[in-house]
C-alpha positions as CSV (number, residue, x, y, z in Angstrom):
1,M,-9.6,13.9,1.0
2,I,-7.0,11.8,-0.8
3,K,-5.9,8.6,0.9
4,V,-2.2,8.3,0.5
5,R,-0.1,5.2,1.3
6,E,3.6,4.6,1.0
7,I,4.3,1.2,-0.5
8,Q,7.2,-1.0,-1.6
9,A,6.8,-2.0,-5.3
10,K,8.0,-5.4,-6.5
11,S,8.5,-4.1,-10.1
12,I,8.6,-0.7,-11.6
13,L,9.7,-1.2,-15.2
14,N,7.1,-3.3,-16.9
15,K,6.4,-4.4,-20.5
16,S,3.8,-2.2,-22.3
17,K,1.6,-2.9,-25.3
18,I,2.0,0.7,-26.6
19,Y,5.7,1.3,-25.9
20,D,8.5,-1.0,-24.9
21,Y,8.0,-0.3,-21.2
22,G,5.5,1.4,-18.9
23,L,6.7,3.1,-15.7
24,N,4.2,4.2,-13.0
25,P,5.7,5.7,-9.9
26,Y,2.2,5.9,-8.3
27,T,-0.8,3.7,-8.2
28,G,-3.9,5.9,-8.3
29,C,-4.2,9.5,-9.6
30,Q,-5.2,12.7,-8.0
31,V,-6.2,14.2,-11.3
32,G,-9.4,12.0,-11.2
33,C,-10.4,12.3,-14.9
34,R,-14.0,11.3,-15.4
35,Y,-13.2,9.4,-18.5
36,C,-10.0,7.6,-17.3
37,Y,-9.9,4.0,-18.5
38,A,-8.1,3.1,-15.3
39,R,-11.3,3.5,-13.4
40,L,-12.4,0.3,-14.9
41,F,-9.8,-1.9,-13.3
42,M,-7.3,-0.1,-11.1
43,T,-9.6,0.1,-8.0
44,R,-9.9,-3.6,-8.0
45,Y,-6.3,-4.2,-8.9
46,S,-5.0,-1.9,-6.1
47,G,-7.3,-3.3,-3.4
48,H,-8.6,0.2,-2.5
49,K,-12.3,0.8,-1.7
50,E,-12.0,4.5,-2.3
51,P,-13.3,5.8,-5.7
52,W,-10.8,6.5,-8.5
53,G,-9.2,9.9,-7.9
54,E,-9.4,9.6,-4.1
55,F,-6.4,7.3,-3.4
56,V,-2.7,7.2,-4.3
57,D,-0.1,4.7,-3.4
58,A,3.4,6.2,-3.6
59,K,6.0,3.6,-4.6
60,V,8.7,5.0,-2.4
61,N,11.3,2.4,-3.6
62,A,10.7,3.1,-7.3
63,P,14.0,4.8,-8.1
64,E,16.2,2.2,-6.4
65,L,14.1,-0.6,-7.9
66,L,14.4,1.0,-11.4
67,R,18.2,1.2,-11.0
68,K,18.4,-2.5,-10.5
69,Q,16.0,-3.4,-13.3
70,L,17.8,-1.2,-15.8
71,V,21.0,-3.2,-15.4
72,R,19.2,-6.2,-17.0
73,A,16.8,-4.4,-19.3
74,K,17.2,-4.2,-23.0
75,R,17.2,-0.6,-24.2
76,G,13.7,0.6,-25.3
77,I,11.2,3.5,-25.0
78,V,9.8,4.0,-21.5
79,W,6.3,5.4,-21.2
80,V,5.9,7.6,-18.1
81,S,3.2,6.9,-17.2
82,S,0.5,4.6,-18.4
83,V,-2.1,4.5,-15.6
84,C,-1.3,7.6,-13.5
85,D,-0.2,11.1,-14.1
86,P,3.5,11.2,-13.3
87,Y,3.3,14.8,-12.3
88,Q,0.2,14.7,-10.2
89,P,0.3,17.0,-7.1
90,L,2.0,14.5,-4.8
91,E,5.0,14.4,-7.1
92,A,5.9,17.9,-5.7
93,K,6.5,16.1,-2.3
94,Y,7.7,12.7,-3.3
95,R,9.8,13.5,-6.4
96,L,9.5,9.8,-7.5
97,T,9.1,10.7,-11.2
98,R,12.1,13.0,-11.1
99,R,14.3,10.4,-9.4
100,C,13.2,7.7,-11.8
101,L,14.0,10.0,-14.7
102,E,17.5,10.5,-13.3
103,E,18.0,6.8,-13.5
104,L,16.7,6.6,-17.1
105,A,18.9,9.6,-18.1
106,A,22.0,8.0,-16.6
107,R,21.5,5.1,-19.0
108,Q,20.0,7.1,-21.8
109,F,16.8,5.1,-22.2
110,P,14.4,6.9,-24.6
111,V,11.4,8.4,-22.7
112,N,7.9,9.4,-23.6
113,I,6.1,11.4,-20.9
114,Q,2.4,12.1,-20.9
115,T,0.9,14.4,-18.3
116,K,-1.8,17.1,-17.6
117,S,0.4,19.0,-15.2
118,A,2.7,22.0,-15.6
119,L,4.8,20.6,-12.8
120,V,6.8,18.9,-15.5
121,L,8.6,22.2,-16.0
122,R,10.3,21.7,-12.6
123,D,12.4,19.0,-14.2
124,L,13.4,21.0,-17.4
125,D,17.1,20.8,-16.4
126,L,16.8,17.0,-16.3
127,L,14.7,16.6,-19.4
128,E,17.3,18.4,-21.5
129,K,19.8,15.7,-20.6
130,F,17.9,13.0,-22.6
131,Q,19.1,12.3,-26.2
132,E,15.7,10.9,-27.0
133,I,12.6,12.3,-25.3
134,E,9.1,13.3,-26.2
135,I,6.7,15.1,-23.8
136,G,3.0,15.3,-24.3
137,F,0.0,17.0,-22.7
138,T,-3.5,15.7,-22.9
139,I,-5.6,18.6,-24.2
140,A,-9.0,17.3,-25.3
141,T,-10.8,20.6,-25.7
142,D,-10.3,24.4,-25.9
143,D,-13.0,25.0,-23.3
144,E,-11.6,25.5,-19.8
145,N,-15.0,24.9,-18.2
146,M,-15.3,21.6,-20.1
147,A,-11.8,20.6,-19.2
148,R,-12.4,21.3,-15.5
149,L,-15.6,19.2,-15.6
150,F,-13.9,16.2,-17.0
151,E,-10.3,16.7,-15.6
152,P,-10.9,18.2,-12.1
153,G,-7.3,17.8,-10.9
154,A,-5.4,18.8,-14.0
155,S,-3.5,22.1,-14.6
156,P,-5.7,24.7,-16.3
157,L,-5.5,24.6,-20.1
158,A,-3.6,27.9,-20.2
159,E,-0.8,26.4,-18.0
160,R,-0.6,23.3,-20.1
161,L,-0.3,25.3,-23.3
162,A,2.3,27.5,-21.8
163,A,4.3,24.5,-20.6
164,L,4.2,23.0,-24.2
165,S,5.5,26.3,-25.5
166,I,8.4,26.4,-23.1
167,L,9.3,22.7,-23.7
168,H,9.1,23.3,-27.5
169,S,11.3,26.4,-27.3
170,H,13.9,24.2,-25.6
171,R,13.9,22.0,-28.6
172,I,12.3,19.1,-26.7
173,R,9.9,17.1,-28.9
174,T,6.3,17.8,-27.9
175,F,2.9,16.4,-28.7
176,A,-0.7,16.9,-27.7
177,F,-3.1,14.0,-27.0
178,V,-6.6,15.1,-28.0
179,G,-8.4,12.2,-26.4
180,P,-11.0,11.6,-25.7
181,L,-12.4,14.4,-27.8
182,L,-14.5,16.6,-25.6
183,P,-17.1,19.2,-26.7
184,G,-15.4,22.4,-27.9
185,N,-14.3,24.5,-30.9
186,A,-12.1,22.4,-33.1
187,E,-10.8,25.4,-35.1
188,K,-9.8,27.2,-31.9
189,L,-8.1,24.1,-30.5
190,A,-6.0,23.7,-33.6
191,E,-5.0,27.3,-33.4
192,L,-3.9,26.9,-29.7
193,L,-1.8,23.8,-30.5
194,A,-0.1,25.1,-33.7
195,E,3.6,26.0,-33.2
196,R,3.5,24.4,-29.7
197,V,3.7,20.7,-30.7
198,D,5.4,18.5,-33.2
199,R,2.4,16.2,-33.6
200,V,-1.2,15.7,-32.4
201,L,-2.9,12.4,-31.6
202,I,-6.7,12.3,-31.7
203,D,-8.8,9.7,-30.0
204,R,-12.4,9.1,-29.0
205,M,-14.3,7.9,-26.0
206,N,-13.8,4.1,-26.1
207,Y,-15.8,3.3,-23.0
208,V,-19.1,5.0,-23.7
209,P,-21.2,2.8,-21.3
210,M,-19.3,4.0,-18.3
211,M,-19.8,7.6,-19.4
212,K,-23.4,7.8,-20.6
213,S,-24.9,8.6,-17.2
214,F,-22.3,11.2,-16.5
215,Y,-22.9,12.9,-19.8
216,A,-26.7,12.8,-19.2
217,R,-26.4,14.4,-15.8
218,Q,-24.4,17.2,-17.2
219,G,-26.8,17.8,-20.1
220,L,-24.2,16.6,-22.7
221,A,-25.9,13.4,-24.0
222,E,-25.8,14.7,-27.6
223,F,-22.0,14.6,-27.5
224,I,-21.4,11.0,-26.8
225,D,-22.6,9.3,-30.0
226,D,-20.4,8.3,-32.9
227,R,-21.6,11.2,-35.1
228,F,-20.2,13.7,-32.7
229,F,-16.8,12.0,-32.5
230,L,-16.5,11.6,-36.3
231,E,-17.6,15.2,-37.0
232,Q,-15.3,16.7,-34.3
233,R,-12.4,14.5,-35.6
234,D,-12.8,15.7,-39.2
235,K,-13.1,19.3,-38.2
236,L,-10.0,19.1,-36.0
237,R,-8.0,17.3,-38.7
238,A,-9.0,19.9,-41.3
239,A,-8.0,22.7,-39.0
240,L,-4.7,21.1,-38.1
241,G,-3.9,20.3,-41.7
242,K,-4.6,23.9,-42.7
243,R,-1.9,24.9,-40.2
244,G,0.6,22.3,-41.3
245,V,0.4,20.4,-38.0
246,D,1.4,16.7,-38.2
247,H,-1.5,14.7,-36.8
248,E,-3.0,11.2,-36.6
249,A,-6.5,10.0,-35.7
250,L,-6.6,6.8,-33.8
251,F,-10.1,6.0,-34.9
């Protein structure tokens, strides 16, 4: 059971080290990825005792608060979202991400959306109103069983890939975040991503100590050392390059 609270946020548009701003309509995330870096600090920050993936705070005043903050904010890229999936299942009910995007579109702030949910397609009409927008899906493996193991609450890979195709066909800039690299077939993954994305970002598992016991319990210990990440990265880069896909390795 997911514990859900409705809260009043004090700020919603915050400075980010990756983009100009980060915007998180929710604290907590139903997707519950095993590798999520937010596991390391968000439980403590939020005051929740529940494990990561079992609580969500919906910032019900987020759209109104954002409208006020945008009046004073200098125009810059807004990352939606940095520590939660903006299209996690609760978004279907609360529509906080959509309502925040309406405010951003009204002022034409550039937006970068990163998700693992095909629910993003619900807002296609709104997304097309942005002059500058990029939408990415985390797709860290071609293996559905592996994805389900590490990303239990995410849309199936086939749905994510289909969503990328639709967005791309509507001339919305798209990307795939292949991070952290999970076990799978790099050649097949490159084939799946080709012609669906404008670019691919590749990353590794940066918080290995937290994951070692999980990998061991799943019989995957061989996939958590540096050799695996480097070999998988090089295979994927070669396969993407062969298909003319723009890509960047972050390690």
